[in-house]
C-alpha positions in Angstrom: 0.1 0.3 -0.3 1.3 3.2 -1.1 2.0 6.3 1.7 -0.5 8.2 0.0 -3.4 5.8 0.0 -2.5 4.9 3.5 -2.9 8.8 4.2 -6.3 8.9 3.0 -7.4 5.8 4.8 -5.8 6.5 8.2 -6.4 10.5 8.5 -9.0 12.0 10.8 -12.3 13.2 9.2 -12.5 16.0 10.8 -9.0 17.1 10.7 -8.5 15.8 6.8 -8.1 19.6 5.8 -5.0 20.3 8.0 -3.0 17.4 6.9 -0.3 17.8 4.4 -1.5 17.8 1.2 0.6 15.0 0.5 -0.7 14.2 -3.0 -0.4 17.8 -4.2 3.1 17.9 -3.8 3.9 14.6 -5.0 1.9 15.7 -8.4 3.9 19.1 -8.5 6.9 17.1 -8.3 5.9 14.8 -10.9 4.8 17.4 -13.4 8.2 19.3 -12.9 10.3 16.5 -13.5 8.4 15.4 -16.5 8.9 19.0 -18.0 12.6 18.1 -17.8 15.7 18.5 -15.5 14.9 19.9 -11.8 15.9 23.6 -12.1 16.3 26.3 -9.5 13.1 28.0 -10.0 11.4 24.4 -9.6 13.3 23.9 -6.4 12.1 27.5 -5.2 8.5 26.7 -5.8 8.7 23.5 -4.2 10.4 24.5 -1.2 7.8 27.5 -0.7 5.0 24.9 -1.5 6.5 22.8 1.6 7.0 25.6 3.6 3.3 26.4 3.3 1.8 22.8 4.6 4.4 23.1 7.2 3.2 26.3 8.6 -0.6 25.0 8.1 0.1 21.5 10.1 2.0 23.7 12.9 -0.7 26.5 13.4 -3.3 23.6 13.5 -1.4 21.6 16.0 -0.7 25.0 18.1 -4.4 25.6 18.2 -5.5 22.5 19.5 -3.0 22.3 21.8 -4.3 25.5 23.2 -7.9 24.0 23.1 -7.0 20.9 24.9 -5.3 23.4 27.6 -8.2 25.4 28.0 -10.4 22.4 28.3 -8.0 20.8 31.2 -8.4 23.9 32.7 -12.3 24.5 32.5 -12.6 20.7 33.8 -10.3 21.0 36.6 -12.4 24.1 37.9 -15.7 21.8 37.8 -13.9 18.7 39.4 -12.7 21.2 42.0 -16.1 22.5 42.5 -17.6 18.9 43.0 -14.7 18.1 45.3 -15.7 21.0 47.5 -19.1 20.0 47.4 -17.8 16.3 48.3 -15.6 17.6 51.3 -18.4 19.6 52.7 -21.1 16.6 53.0 -23.0 17.3 49.9 -22.2 14.3 48.2 -23.0 15.3 44.2 -25.4 12.7 42.2 -23.5 9.9 40.5 -24.2 11.5 37.0 -22.3 14.5 37.6 -19.0 12.2 38.0 -20.0 10.1 35.0 -20.4 13.1 33.2 -16.8 14.3 34.1 -15.6 10.7 33.5 -16.6 11.1 30.2 -15.7 14.5 29.4 -12.1 13.2 30.5 -12.3 10.5 28.3 -13.0 12.7 25.3 -9.9 14.9 26.1 -7.7 11.8 26.6 -9.4 10.5 22.7 -8.3 14.4 21.9 -4.7 14.2 22.9 -4.6 10.7 21.3 -5.6 12.4 18.2 -3.6 14.8 18.1 -0.5 12.3 18.7 -1.5 10.4 15.8 -1.9 13.7 13.7 1.3 14.6 14.2 3.1 11.2 13.9 1.2 11.1 10.4 2.1 14.2 9.5 6.0 13.7 10.0 6.2 10.7 8.2 4.2 12.6 5.2 7.1 15.2 5.6 9.9 12.8 5.7 8.9 10.4 3.0 8.0 13.5 0.3 11.8 14.9 1.2 12.9 11.6 0.5 11.3 11.2 -2.6 12.4 14.7 -3.7 16.0 14.0 -3.3 15.5 10.8 -4.7 14.3 11.9 -7.9 15.7 15.7 -8.4 19.3 14.6 -7.3 18.7 18.1 -5.0 19.5 17.5 -1.4 16.4 19.2 0.7 17.1 17.1 4.0 19.6 19.3 5.5 17.4 22.3 4.9 13.9 21.3 5.9 15.3 19.6 8.8 16.3 23.5 10.0 12.6 24.5 9.1 11.2 21.6 11.3 13.5 22.3 14.1 11.9 26.0 14.2 8.2 24.8 13.8 8.5 21.1 16.2 5.3 20.2 15.8 6.5 16.2 16.2 8.3 16.7 19.2 5.4 17.5 21.6 5.5 14.1 24.0 1.9 15.4 25.6 3.8 14.5 29.3 2.3 17.7 31.4 -1.0 16.9 29.8 -0.7 13.0 30.7 0.2 14.0 34.5 -2.4 16.4 34.4 -5.1 14.3 33.0 -4.0 11.6 35.1 -4.5 13.3 38.4 -8.2 14.8 37.6 -9.0 11.0 36.5 -7.8 9.7 39.7 -9.9 12.2 41.6 -13.2 11.4 39.2 -12.4 7.8 39.7 -12.5 7.5 42.8 -15.5 10.1 43.3 -13.3 12.8 45.2 -11.3 10.4 47.2 -8.0 9.8 45.7 -5.6 7.1 47.3 -3.2 8.6 49.9 0.0 7.2 50.5 3.9 7.4 50.1 4.6 8.5 46.5 8.4 7.7 47.0 8.0 4.6 44.7 11.0 3.1 46.6 12.7 6.5 47.8 12.6 5.2 51.4 13.2 1.5 50.6 16.5 0.5 50.8 16.2 -3.3 49.9 13.1 -4.7 47.5 12.6 -7.6 45.4 10.7 -7.1 42.1 9.3 -9.6 39.7 9.5 -7.4 36.4 8.5 -7.8 32.8 9.9 -5.8 29.8 8.5 -4.2 27.0 9.7 -2.5 23.9 7.3 0.1 22.9 7.5 2.2 19.4 7.2 6.0 19.7 4.2 6.0 17.5 2.2 3.9 20.2 3.8 6.2 23.5 0.8 8.5 23.9 -2.0 5.8 23.3 0.0 3.8 25.8 0.2 6.6 28.3 -3.7 7.4 28.0 -4.4 3.7 28.5 -2.6 2.9 31.5 -3.9 6.3 33.4 -7.5 5.3 32.9 -6.6 2.4 35.7 -3.5 3.9 37.4 -2.4 7.5 38.1 0.8 8.8 37.6 3.0 8.3 40.2 4.2 12.2 41.4 7.1 12.2 43.8 6.3 15.7 45.1 2.8 16.7 44.4 3.3 20.2 45.7 5.7 21.2 43.0 4.7 21.9 39.1 5.7 19.1 37.5 8.7 19.4 34.5 10.2 17.3 32.3 13.4 17.5 34.7 11.5 15.9 37.4 11.2 12.7 35.2 15.0 12.3 34.0 17.1 9.6 35.6 20.5 9.0 34.9 22.6 6.0 35.7 26.4 5.1 35.6 27.5 1.4 35.3 30.9 0.3 36.4 32.8 -2.7 35.2 36.3 -4.1 34.8 38.7 -4.0 32.1 37.7 -7.4 30.8 34.1 -6.3 31.2 33.3 -9.3 33.9 29.9 -7.8 34.8 28.6 -7.7 31.6 29.7 -11.1 30.7 28.0 -12.2 34.1 24.8 -10.0 33.9 24.4 -11.4 30.3 25.2 -15.2 31.1 22.7 -14.6 34.2 25.6 -16.4 36.4 24.9 -17.2 40.2 25.9 -13.9 42.0 26.4 -11.8 38.9 26.4 -8.0 40.2 25.8 -4.8 38.7 26.9 -1.7 40.4 25.7 1.8 39.5 25.6 5.4 40.5 22.3 7.0 40.1 20.7 10.5 40.4 17.1 11.6 39.7 16.9 15.4 38.0 19.5 17.5 36.8 23.2 17.6 37.1 23.0 19.8 40.3 21.3 17.1 42.2 23.8 16.3 45.2 22.3 13.2 46.3 23.8 9.9 44.6 22.1 6.5 45.5 25.2 3.6 45.0 23.5 0.5 43.8 24.0 -3.1 43.4 22.0 -5.8 41.8 22.6 -9.1 42.4 21.3 -12.2 40.5 20.2 -15.5 42.3 19.4 -18.7 40.7 15.8 -20.3 41.6 17.5 -23.2 42.9 19.5 -21.3 45.6 15.6 -20.5 47.3 16.9 -16.6 46.8 15.4 -13.7 45.0 17.4 -11.4 42.8 17.9 -8.2 45.0 18.6 -4.5 44.5 20.1 -2.4 47.4 21.2 1.0 47.5 22.6 3.6 50.1 22.7 7.4 49.6 26.0 9.4 49.2 26.9 12.8 48.5 28.1 13.8 45.3 31.1 15.5 46.6 32.6 12.3 48.1 31.7 10.1 45.6 35.3 10.2 44.1 37.1 9.9 47.3 34.5 7.0 48.1 35.4 5.1 44.8 39.1 5.5 45.6 39.0 4.3 48.9 39.8 7.7 50.9 36.5 8.2 52.3 35.7 5.4 54.7 32.1 4.1 55.4 32.3 5.3 58.9 32.5 8.7 57.7 29.8 8.4 55.0 27.2 7.4 58.1 28.7 9.4 60.8 25.7 12.0 60.2 23.1 9.7 59.6 23.9 8.1 63.3 23.6 11.7 65.0 20.6 12.3 63.2 18.9 9.4 64.5 16.0 9.2 61.8 16.9 5.8 60.9 17.1 2.6 63.3 20.5 1.3 64.4 19.9 -1.7 62.6 19.1 -0.3 59.0 22.3 1.9 59.4 24.3 -1.3 60.2 22.4 -2.9 57.1 23.4 0.1 54.9 27.1 0.4 56.3 27.6 -3.5 55.5 26.0 -2.6 51.9 28.7 0.3 51.7 31.7 -1.9 52.6 31.1 -4.7 50.2 30.4 -2.3 47.4 33.8 -0.4 48.2 35.8 -3.7 48.4 34.3 -4.5 45.3 35.1 -1.7 43.1 38.8 -1.5 44.9 39.3 -5.2 44.7 38.0 -5.8 41.1 39.5 -2.3 39.8 36.2 -1.1 38.8 35.4 1.9 36.3 32.8 3.7 34.8 31.9 2.5 31.5 28.6 3.2 30.5 26.0 6.1 31.1 22.2 5.8 30.7 19.8 8.7 30.7 15.8 8.4 30.4 12.7 10.3 30.9 10.5 7.8 33.2 6.6 8.1 33.7 5.7 5.8 36.4 2.3 4.6 37.2 0.9 3.5 40.5 -1.5 4.1 43.4 0.6 5.7 46.4 1.4 3.4 49.2 0.5 0.2 47.0 2.9 -1.4 44.8 1.0 -4.5 43.7 0.8 -3.0 40.2 3.8 -0.6 39.1 4.2 0.2 35.9 7.2 2.6 34.5 7.8 4.3 30.9 11.2 5.1 30.1 11.3 7.1 27.0 14.2 9.1 25.3 16.6 6.4 26.3 20.3 7.3 25.4 23.4 5.2 26.5 26.6 7.1 26.6 30.5 6.1 26.9 31.8 7.0 30.2 35.2 5.5 29.8 38.4 7.1 29.2 40.5 10.3 30.4 39.1 12.3 27.4 35.5 12.1 28.9 35.6 12.0 32.6 39.5 12.6 33.6 39.3 11.9 37.0 35.9 12.4 38.1 33.4 9.8 38.3 31.2 11.1 35.5 31.8 13.3 32.4 30.5 16.8 33.0 30.1 17.9 29.0 26.4 16.4 29.1 23.5 16.8 31.5 19.9 16.0 30.8 19.8 17.9 27.4 18.5 14.9 25.4 19.6 14.0 22.3 23.0 15.2 23.2 23.9 16.3 19.9 27.2 17.8 21.0 28.1 14.0 21.4 29.8 12.0 18.5 28.1 9.1 17.2 30.8 6.7 18.4 29.9 7.8 22.0 26.5 7.6 22.3 23.4 5.0 21.2 20.1 6.7 21.0 17.9 3.9 21.8 15.0 3.6 19.1 12.1 2.2 21.5 10.7 3.5 24.9 11.1 0.3 27.6 8.1 -0.6 29.4 8.1 -2.4 33.0 5.3 -4.2 34.4 6.0 -5.1 37.9 3.0 -7.0 39.8 2.9 -8.5 43.0 0.5 -10.4 43.4 -0.5 -13.6 45.8 0.1 -17.5 45.0 -2.2 -18.3 42.4 -3.8 -15.0 41.6 -4.4 -13.4 38.1 -2.9 -10.1 37.6 -5.8 -7.3 36.4 -7.6 -8.1 33.0 -6.4 -4.6 32.1 -3.0 -5.4 32.5 -3.3 -8.9 30.5 -5.0 -6.9 27.9 -2.0 -4.2 27.3 1.1 -7.0 27.1 -0.9 -9.1 24.9 -1.9 -5.8 22.7 0.0 -4.3 19.3 1.2 -1.5 21.4 4.0 -3.5 23.1 6.8 -6.3 22.1 7.7 -8.8 25.0 11.5 -8.8 25.3 12.3 -10.5 28.6 15.6 -9.9 30.4 16.2 -6.6 28.3 18.8 -4.7 30.4 20.1 -1.1 29.7 23.3 -2.0 30.8 24.0 -5.1 28.6 22.3 -3.2 25.6 25.2 -0.2 26.0 28.0 -2.2 26.4 27.2 -4.4 23.8 26.5 -1.3 21.3 29.1 1.1 22.5 32.3 -1.5 23.1 31.1 -3.9 20.2 34.9 -4.5 19.2 35.7 -5.4 23.1 32.7 -8.5 23.2 32.6 -11.4 21.6 29.0 -12.3 23.2 26.0 -10.3 22.3 22.0 -10.6 23.8 19.4 -12.1 21.9 17.8 -8.9 21.1 20.7 -7.3 19.2 20.0 -8.7 16.4 16.6 -7.7 16.1 17.4 -4.0 16.2 16.5 -3.4 12.9 13.1 -4.9 13.0 9.9 -2.8 12.8 8.2 -4.0 16.1 4.9 -2.2 14.8 2.0 -4.3 14.1 -1.6 -4.4 13.1 -3.7 -2.9 15.9 -5.4 -5.9 17.8 -7.4 -4.1 20.8 -9.6 -1.2 20.9 -8.6 0.6 23.6 -11.7 3.4 24.0 -10.1 6.1 22.4 -13.3 7.3 20.7 -14.9 10.8 21.2 -18.0 10.3 23.4 -21.5 11.1 21.5 -22.9 14.6 22.2 -25.5 13.3 24.6 -23.0 11.9 27.0 -21.5 15.4 27.8 -24.5 18.0 27.4 -24.6 18.3 30.9 -20.9 19.1 30.9 -21.3 21.5 28.2 -23.8 23.4 30.2 -20.9 24.1 33.0 -18.7 25.8 30.3 -16.9 22.8 29.3 -16.0 22.7 25.8 -16.4 19.2 24.1 -16.1 17.5 20.9 -19.2 15.8 19.7 -19.9 13.2 16.8 -20.8 12.8 13.6 -24.2 13.6 12.3 -24.8 9.9 12.2 -23.9 9.7 15.9 -20.7 7.3 15.1 -17.4 8.5 16.6 -14.9 10.4 14.4 -12.3 8.5 15.3 -10.4 6.2 13.3 -7.9 3.4 13.9 -5.7 2.5 11.1 -2.7 0.7 9.9 0.9 1.9 10.8 2.9 4.4 8.5 4.6 2.3 6.5 5.5 2.7 2.5 4.7 -1.0 2.0 1.9 -3.3 4.0 3.5 -6.5 2.5 6.9 -5.4 3.6 5.6 -4.3 7.1 3.8 -7.9 7.7 7.0 -9.6 6.3 9.5 -7.8 8.3 7.5 -7.9 11.7 9.2 -11.4 12.6 6.5 -12.1 14.9 5.3 -15.7 15.9 1.7 -15.6 15.2 -0.5 -12.5 13.7 -4.5 -13.4 13.6 -7.3 -10.9 12.4 -8.8 -9.3 15.9 -12.2 -10.1 16.5 -15.0 -8.0 18.5 -16.0 -10.3 20.9 -18.2 -8.0 22.5 -20.4 -7.5 19.6 -24.0 -8.6 20.1 -25.2 -11.2 17.9 -28.1 -9.4 16.2 -25.9 -6.1 15.6 -23.0 -8.4 14.2 -25.5 -10.1 11.8 -26.9 -6.4 11.0 -23.4 -4.6 10.5 -21.4 -7.1 9.1 -22.8 -10.5 7.2 -23.9 -13.6 7.6 -20.3 -15.0 8.2 -19.4 -12.5 11.0 -22.9 -13.4 12.7 -22.0 -17.3 12.3 -18.6 -16.7 14.0 -19.8 -14.7 17.0 -22.9 -17.3 17.4 -20.1 -20.0 17.6 -17.9 -18.3 20.0 -21.0 -17.6 22.3 -22.0 -21.4 22.2 -18.7 -22.5 22.8 -18.5 -20.6 25.9 -22.0 -22.0 27.0 -20.8 -25.2 26.3 -17.4 -24.6 28.2 -19.3 -23.1 31.1 -21.9 -26.1 31.3 -19.9 -28.6 29.9 -22.8 -29.6 27.5 -21.5 -31.7 24.7 -24.7 -31.7 22.6 -24.7 -28.2 21.8 -24.9 -28.2 17.8 -21.2 -26.5 16.6 -21.1 -24.1 13.9 -18.2 -23.9 11.8 -17.4 -21.0 10.1 -14.0 -20.2 8.0 -11.3 -19.3 10.5 -9.1 -16.0 9.8 -6.1 -16.9 8.1 -3.0 -17.5 10.6 0.3 -16.2 9.4 3.2 -17.4 10.8 6.8 -15.6 10.8 10.0 -17.1 11.2 13.4 -15.7 10.6 16.6 -17.4 11.2 19.2 -14.9 12.8 23.1 -15.4 12.2 25.8 -13.9 14.2 28.1 -11.5 13.0 31.5 -12.8 12.2 33.5 -13.5 15.5 30.3 -12.9 17.5 28.2 -15.1 19.4 24.4 -14.7 20.0 23.7 -15.3 23.5 19.9 -16.9 24.1 18.7 -17.2 27.5 17.9 -20.7 28.8 16.5 -21.1 32.0 17.6 -24.5 33.8 16.0 -25.2 37.3 17.1 -28.0 39.6 14.5 -30.5 39.1 16.0 -30.5 35.2 19.0 -32.1 36.6 17.1 -34.8 38.7 14.5 -35.4 35.5 17.5 -36.2 33.4 19.1 -38.7 36.0 15.4 -40.4 36.6 15.1 -40.7 32.5 18.5 -42.7 32.7 17.9 -44.9 35.6 14.3 -45.7 34.1 16.1 -46.5 30.7 18.8 -48.8 32.8 15.7 -50.3 34.4 14.2 -51.4 31.3 17.6 -52.5 29.8 18.0 -54.9 32.9 14.8 -56.2 32.6 15.0 -57.4 29.0 18.7 -58.5 29.4 17.8 -60.5 32.4 15.2 -62.1 30.0 18.0 -62.8 27.8 20.3 -64.4 30.4 17.6 -66.8 31.4 17.3 -67.7 27.9 20.7 -68.5 27.3 20.3 -70.7 30.4 18.2 -72.8 28.9 19.0 -72.4 25.2 20.1 -75.8 23.7 19.2 -75.4 20.4 20.0 -72.7 17.9 16.7 -71.0 17.8 16.8 -70.7 21.5 20.3 -68.8 21.0 18.6 -66.7 18.4 16.1 -65.4 20.6 18.3 -64.9 23.3 20.3 -62.9 21.2 17.8 -60.6 20.3 16.8 -59.7 23.5 20.6 -59.2 24.4 21.0 -57.1 21.8 18.4 -54.9 22.6 19.4 -54.3 26.1 22.7 -53.3 25.2 21.5 -50.9 22.4 19.3 -49.2 25.0 22.3 -49.1 27.5 24.2 -47.7 25.0 22.0 -45.3 23.6 20.5 -44.0 27.1 24.3 -43.3 28.3 24.8 -41.3 25.1 21.6 -39.1 25.6 22.6 -38.6 29.4 25.9 -37.3 28.7 25.0 -35.2 25.7 21.9 -33.9 27.6 24.1 -33.3 30.6 26.5 -31.4 28.7 24.1 -28.8 26.7 22.0 -28.1 30.2 25.9 -27.5 31.7 26.5 -25.2 29.0 22.6 -24.0 28.9 22.4 -24.4 25.3 19.2 -23.6 23.6 18.8 -26.9 21.8 16.2 -29.3 21.7 16.0 -31.7 24.8 13.0 -34.1 23.8 13.9 -37.5 22.6 11.9 -37.8 19.5 13.4 -41.1 18.1 14.4 -42.9 21.4 11.2 -44.3 22.9 9.9 -45.5 19.3 13.3 -47.0 18.3 13.4 -48.9 21.7 9.6 -49.8 21.8 10.2 -51.1 17.9 13.3 -53.4 19.0 11.3 -54.9 21.9 8.5 -55.8 19.7 11.2 -57.2 17.1 12.5 -59.4 19.9 9.4 -60.4 20.9 8.3 -61.4 17.4 11.0 -63.4 16.7 10.6 -65.4 20.2 7.0 -65.9 19.4 7.9 -67.0 16.1 10.7 -69.3 17.0 8.3 -71.0 19.8 5.3 -71.4 17.4 7.8 -73.5 14.9 9.4 -75.4 17.7 
């Protein structure tokens, strides 16, 4: 599918005249080229048209941005008035909360539409400039990049809007009684254990992802009394390692006791509190969990502490005098500090990689059962060498000014995706919330188990010094975007839903004249749909179904096939719930399932590490299987010995021989299989451990031996 056609099918109808006139620009480019060579006048005319389109898009984006700001302010005033009535004991009717919730949902839909609008227009500008440079021979990209920087409609990340909407939605969702608690999100914790799953998020899906999450969890704000700024979301860490990159290898291989030591601070470079952290990996068979522990240290003492000149007693002397922490807590911190200092000095650790990102955390204050964090603008920077940091523990030529354009390309890795971390603390056997399950199974995310910023930074920035690469390294060039699989409800509310809200002065966007939503969800902005699907390297992609569509509505809106499909699903649910086996089964053509596989080849001189989890019971299962083979072999061998004892004829000797050969081959095969499996389990190799041929072969040989024995007995 060409991009021009894709643009027509995915644009929002009410915004359609504000998009880039892609067809007009392409037609102008084609007509000028058909006249002959591309002249300077042609370039001037085309650049003027392009500038007009950019001005149109930028102006519209600014107007809609101000409109959204105004709607949020007016909605906030109404919410404050409603909350005051709640606090005074005059509880408003439930309809008012429902209207406010609908209004906030509509604002979220507007923000979502605006983000998609900017994304699609940026792609249109990128493609038309690329087409221009390709066919004319004139290089317009550097010039137009400067024009885009002057009118950066595409750089708005809507972080401040998301935080504000989150606060308002949380108040309305809790009916004026938001959850109160410690918002430090671990700031007061020293040792904490988390079960985390990690995902990549394409930049095009970041805003939609944030809006969906905030409908269920509020944005975690560390200081609610301070106006939120982008600096509040900045997190910077510096990772240490040896000259041989031993910590990198240990973390990549998930060796028992593998450590990662880093120094972290929040906000800008002027922050004087540095957290020294140590992450320790524990295998499951140890009965322990991987733990992250940390202690605070003033920035002015970091260099002396890492050299061993600043002792642990000096570091915690003030904390002991203040008495804000118990003696047991202080002793635990001191023990941790001694161990970290000893490791740094003994193993001669040095700073190697800096990670910078902006984090948006979603969590109920004081409730860590569900905590979701989204890290955007991830940059990994080299910290090694005297030319970068000198004798200091960190380089000072950069701060939080992402994208750090002052750095050479060899010193920085700007990661192309956002990182989503879902952290759950559920009781044994308890399932995570449905909305979390829908999120992690949706098209918005791509699962990347065990992803590590530290490993990514070292493997990319020190590529020539490592021979073992993480499994995701070869997938960095794969487009992780997928066709939409879920509708997360970012459709505008009907005008009747917000009529009461409008009476209070809240500006709302309605629907079309027929009552349908004007929001449209389309394919991603790719030049060729077939290429997009072919490169996605996904395991399985299936056409999504609307499981909540009523039967009659499915029959009326779609066709008989959709009706039969929906009816079949409903009957299957009834059958499953009531264990009825007599319900007729309606078969409808299943949607095509497309499986995409791609084999990766490691670069020359490199190896790809695929994580393989080996539990202790694996070794016991291996030994138990081997013993079962030996038990079978002994049984068959005993039969052979008995036959040999009474074999006084050639037929009996032949029968005994068949049983002996069967037992001997089973012993040799099981011994070889046991040694092969034990070797690969010890190496954590990603090979097939199931035995597809052994049981069949042994059973076949046993039947042959029995058959020979029966045949000889009958002839005798």
